[in-house]
Each structure stands twice: as C-alpha cells, then as structure tokens.
C-alpha positions in Angstrom: 0.0 0.0 0.0 1.4 3.4 -1.0 1.9 5.9 1.8 -0.5 8.8 2.0 0.7 11.9 0.1 0.6 15.0 2.2 0.9 18.3 0.4 2.3 21.0 2.7 1.7 24.5 1.3 3.9 27.3 2.8 2.6 30.8 2.1 3.9 32.7 5.1 6.2 32.7 8.0 3.3 31.7 10.3 2.5 28.6 8.2 6.2 27.7 8.3 6.2 27.8 12.1 3.0 25.8 12.2 4.3 23.0 10.0 7.7 23.0 11.7 5.9 22.3 15.0 3.9 19.5 13.4 7.1 17.9 12.0 8.6 17.8 15.5 5.5 16.2 16.8 5.9 13.4 14.2 2.6 14.4 12.6 4.1 13.4 9.2 5.5 10.0 10.3 5.1 7.5 7.6 3.7 10.0 5.1 4.9 10.9 1.7 5.4 14.7 1.6 5.4 17.3 -1.0 6.2 20.9 0.1 5.0 23.8 -2.0 6.2 27.3 -1.4 4.0 30.2 -2.6 5.4 33.8 -2.4 7.6 32.9 0.6 10.3 33.2 1.8 11.0 36.8 1.0 13.4 39.3 2.6 12.7 43.0 2.5 15.1 45.8 3.5 14.3 49.5 3.4 17.1 52.0 4.0 16.4 55.7 5.0 19.1 58.2 4.2 18.6 61.9 4.0 19.0 63.1 0.4 20.0 59.6 -0.9 16.7 57.9 -1.9 16.9 55.2 -4.5 20.7 54.8 -4.2 23.0 52.1 -2.7 26.6 52.5 -1.9 29.2 49.8 -2.0 28.9 49.1 1.8 25.2 48.5 1.5 25.8 46.0 -1.3 28.1 44.0 0.9 25.1 43.1 3.0 23.3 41.7 0.0 26.4 39.6 -0.9 26.4 38.3 2.7 22.9 37.1 2.3 23.9 35.2 -0.9 26.9 33.7 0.9 24.6 32.5 3.7 22.3 30.9 1.2 25.3 29.1 -0.4 26.7 27.9 3.0 23.2 26.7 4.0 23.0 24.7 0.8 26.5 23.2 1.3 25.8 22.4 5.0 22.5 20.7 4.3 23.3 18.9 1.0 27.0 18.2 1.4 27.4 18.2 5.2 30.2 20.9 5.0 30.2 24.7 5.4 32.9 24.9 2.7 31.2 26.4 -0.4 34.0 25.1 -2.6 31.9 21.9 -2.7 29.2 23.7 -4.7 29.2 23.2 -8.5 28.4 26.0 -10.9 25.0 24.4 -11.3 24.4 24.5 -7.5 25.3 28.2 -7.4 23.0 29.1 -10.2 20.1 27.1 -8.6 20.3 29.2 -5.4 21.3 32.5 -6.9 19.4 35.5 -5.6 18.0 38.4 -7.6 17.4 41.7 -5.8 14.6 44.1 -6.7 15.1 47.7 -6.0 11.8 49.5 -5.4 11.4 52.5 -7.7 11.8 55.9 -6.1 13.0 54.5 -2.8 15.9 52.6 -1.3 13.8 49.5 -0.8 15.3 46.1 -1.5 13.4 42.8 -1.9 14.7 39.3 -2.6 12.5 36.3 -3.2 14.2 33.1 -1.8 11.6 30.7 -3.1 13.8 29.2 -5.8 16.7 28.7 -3.4 14.6 26.9 -0.8 12.9 24.8 -3.4 16.3 23.7 -4.6 17.3 22.7 -1.1 14.0 20.9 -0.6 14.5 18.8 -3.7 18.0 17.8 -2.6 17.1 17.1 1.1 14.1 15.0 0.2 16.5 12.6 -1.6 18.6 12.0 1.6 16.2 12.2 4.5 13.0 10.6 5.5 9.8 12.8 5.0 9.3 13.2 8.8 12.8 14.7 9.0 13.3 16.7 5.9 10.3 19.1 6.3 11.7 20.4 9.6 15.1 21.0 8.2 13.8 22.8 5.1 11.5 25.0 7.1 14.1 25.8 9.7 16.5 26.9 7.0 13.9 29.2 5.4 12.9 30.7 8.7 16.5 31.4 9.7 17.0 33.2 6.4 14.0 35.5 6.6 11.8 34.8 9.6 10.9 37.9 11.6 10.9 36.0 14.8 14.5 34.9 14.1 15.7 38.4 13.4 13.7 39.7 16.4 15.2 37.3 18.9 18.7 37.9 17.6 18.2 41.7 17.9 16.8 41.3 21.4 19.7 39.1 22.5 22.2 41.7 21.1 20.4 44.5 22.9 20.7 42.7 26.2 24.3 41.7 25.6 25.3 45.2 24.7 23.2 46.7 27.5 21.8 49.3 25.2 20.2 52.0 27.2 16.4 52.7 27.1 17.0 56.2 25.6 18.7 54.6 22.5 16.2 51.9 21.9 13.1 51.6 24.1 11.3 48.8 22.4 11.6 45.1 23.2 12.4 43.5 19.8 11.2 40.0 20.8 8.3 38.6 22.9 8.1 35.4 24.9 6.1 33.8 22.0 8.9 34.5 19.6 11.5 32.9 21.9 9.1 29.8 22.2 9.2 29.6 18.4 13.0 29.6 18.4 12.9 26.6 20.8 11.5 24.6 18.0 14.6 25.2 15.9 16.8 24.5 19.0 15.0 21.2 19.4 15.6 20.2 15.8 19.2 21.3 16.0 19.8 18.7 18.7 18.7 16.0 16.2 20.3 17.5 13.1 23.6 19.4 13.9 23.6 21.0 10.4 20.6 23.1 11.5 22.7 24.6 14.4 25.4 25.4 11.9 22.9 27.1 9.6 21.5 29.1 12.6 25.0 30.4 13.6 25.7 31.3 9.9 22.4 33.1 9.7 23.1 35.1 12.9 26.4 36.1 11.4 24.6 37.2 8.3 22.1 39.3 10.4 25.1 41.1 11.9 26.8 41.7 8.6 23.7 42.9 6.9 23.1 45.5 9.7 26.8 46.4 9.6 26.4 47.2 5.8 23.6 49.7 6.5 25.1 51.2 9.7 25.5 54.5 7.8 21.7 54.9 7.4 19.5 57.2 9.4 17.1 54.2 9.9 16.5 50.8 8.5 13.5 48.4 8.3 14.3 44.7 7.8 12.3 41.5 7.8 9.2 43.3 9.0 10.9 45.1 11.8 10.4 48.8 11.1 12.5 52.0 11.7 15.5 50.7 13.6 17.6 53.9 14.0 21.1 54.1 12.7 22.3 54.8 16.2 20.7 51.6 17.4 22.1 49.6 14.5 25.6 50.8 15.3 25.2 49.9 18.9 23.8 46.4 18.1 26.4 45.1 15.6 29.3 42.9 16.7 32.8 43.6 15.5 34.8 40.9 17.3 35.7 37.7 15.4 33.6 34.5 15.8 35.1 32.3 18.5 35.3 28.5 18.3 33.8 26.3 21.0 35.4 23.2 22.5 33.1 20.2 22.4 33.2 16.4 22.9 31.7 14.4 20.1 31.8 10.8 21.5 29.7 8.3 19.6 29.3 5.7 16.9 30.9 6.6 13.6 31.6 5.1 10.2 35.0 5.6 8.7 34.7 7.0 5.2 38.3 7.6 4.2 41.8 7.4 5.7 44.7 9.7 4.6 48.0 8.3 5.9 50.2 10.4 3.7 51.9 12.1 6.8 54.4 10.3 8.9 53.5 11.5 12.4 49.7 11.4 12.1 46.9 10.6 9.7 43.4 12.0 8.9 40.2 10.1 9.0 37.0 11.3 7.4 34.1 10.1 9.6 30.3 10.2 9.6 28.2 10.2 12.8 25.7 7.3 12.6 23.1 9.3 14.5 23.2 12.7 12.8 24.9 11.9 9.5 27.3 14.8 10.2 30.7 14.3 8.5 34.0 15.8 9.3 37.7 15.1 9.3 39.5 14.0 12.5 43.2 13.6 13.2 44.7 10.5 14.8 48.3 10.8 16.2 50.6 8.1 15.0 51.9 7.4 18.5 48.3 6.4 19.4 47.4 4.2 16.5 50.6 2.2 16.7 48.8 0.3 19.5 47.9 -2.8 17.6 44.5 -3.3 19.1 43.3 0.2 18.2 44.8 0.0 14.7 43.0 -3.2 14.0 39.6 -1.8 15.1 40.0 1.2 12.8 41.1 -0.9 9.8 38.2 -3.3 10.3 35.7 -0.5 10.6 37.0 1.0 7.3 37.3 -2.2 5.3 34.0 -3.8 6.6 32.0 -0.6 6.6 31.0 -1.1 10.1 30.5 1.5 12.8 33.2 2.1 15.5 33.0 3.9 18.8 35.1 7.0 18.9 36.0 9.5 21.6 36.7 12.9 20.0 37.9 16.3 21.2 36.7 18.9 18.7 36.1 22.6 18.1 33.1 24.1 16.5 32.9 27.4 14.7 29.5 28.7 13.5 28.1 25.3 14.2 30.6 23.3 12.1 33.4 21.1 13.2 36.7 23.0 12.4 39.1 20.6 14.1 38.9 17.2 15.7 41.3 14.8 17.4 40.4 11.2 18.1 41.6 10.2 21.6 39.8 6.9 22.0 38.7 3.9 19.8 36.4 1.0 20.7 34.5 -1.7 19.0 30.7 -1.8 18.9 29.3 -5.1 19.9 26.4 -6.5 17.9 23.2 -7.2 19.8 
C-alpha cells in the first residue's frame, strides 16, 4: 500500500512555524510529503538616508552579498554536510542565486528566496525521511528571513550590549517568539547542520546590519524603523570564536589519509546525525595494535566504530577534531 501523500503549502512565516511544530510532533511520520512554497520566503530591506533615496553605496551592497553567501553555506551544509562552499558546483550556485529588486523611487530592496529553498527541498528529500526533511527545510527558510529569528537575535544583542532605554526603548522579541525559536533549537539537537545554519544566519544578520550602519534608519524582515544609532550599537565587530566540544559516539570511517608520517586523517560520519568531518589521529596512538586493527576493520568492513573525540566548532561546524579513543561496537 502506497503511503498517504501530504501536500504542505507554505505561504507565510506563520504557516512555516505551524508545520515546523507539526514535524517535531511526528505528525508526518510514515507520510509521503510534497512541500509547495508560494510567495515565501521573502526578505525586504528599506534604508532611509537623507537626500539619498533610490541609491545604494558599496557598503550597502556588501550586506546583499552576505545574504547570498549565507544561502550558499546553508545549501552546502544541508546537502554536502560541510560549510565549505567550494563543494558547490556552478549548477548548484545558479540554482540558489538571488535576484534583488530595488523599489522604484526609494531605497527598498526585496529578494525572493523561493527558488533557493525549493532547490534545497529537492536535494534534502533525496537523503532524508519525510518526517525529518520538512523540519530541516522550514528551519533553514525561517532562519534566512523569519521575523521571529531576526527579532530574537536583535533582542539578544540589545541585552548583551546593555543598550540604554534612551537609545532603543522597544523590546524586539516577545516570549512567544522565543518559544518559536525553541522549535529550531529542538531540531538542531537531532540535526547538527541546523545549528550550523543558525549560527551562519546570525552572522549574516550582523553583517547585513553592519552594511547599513550609515543609514538614518532601516527596516528589515518586517521590523520597522531601527535607528542608525541603534544599528551601530547592536552590531558585533569581534571575530567569531570557536567552542570546544566532545563528540563521542558511533561513527563510520569513510576515508583514511595516511600520507603524513606523524599522524593521519580520518573522514568520519556520525551514525546518529549523519554529520561528516575530518579528525586527526596521532601516529603514536594508533601504533597500538588493538586500536589500529579496530580502525582498519571499521573502514574495510564498513561497520561503525565507537570514537572518543575532542573537537572545536565554529559557527556550528566542526573545524578541528582529534580522536583520543577507539572502541569496538558489539552487535546485539
């Protein structure tokens, strides 16, 4: 018997949040899904500058380039499990390329991201079960353009920077918006790539605001009239820091590079999350015959192996990893 076909139509941010919540509740478990996007996602930016209507300078354009870079990284993370956009083919880049519309007579910018998210949807549906891929796709679209995502980031920045009431009196985000963000946080625990997309999106928010910090005011993603003074107070200038994490678990060994004398690299895939990354094993460690045999068997027989890993994450992605322990996984 063929599984029931569920058509999920996404026409707005609210419908995206609704269906993201349903996906986390396993409402689509066992169903065959087709997602249709209609006139969403869209990002709109309006820049107010005295005496400079209908014009963009080179700094403003940098923000638009950052938006495109974020789309490309999201695609690479979700489809190829890496933030490195060198993995994208020319065909990939064309498929997610953005076109910006400048509103006549004003400095209003609009970009429809429908094509980009439909491209990711088609790719993700090939590698994930229906009950998983809908949440991933909707999270990505919301992180790109969702007003709640922008609002909670702005509110967090306001609190971190301790911006005074006189500069910006409003509260950017409500409790309801933080509750929505918990849905993405919940999914990110199951799919690490979503956390990486979130951290890249937040860097994009910062860079887009930085690109319009010369404006008298800016409206973005439905959040109106943020003063230039507030923008300049909100933006971060310090470099992104890496976080030290432990990534212990069951992995499959995809490739071994033993070209160096003192160590070798192993490309691994987490059996729970499908996240892939490269880890280093020091030669002095693997000369222990028992451990060396476990690693070889795992590679040759394509069986999972238990690894203990010290790693660093930057913007959600593993940027360095060292294997400090190896163990066999016993079959039940």
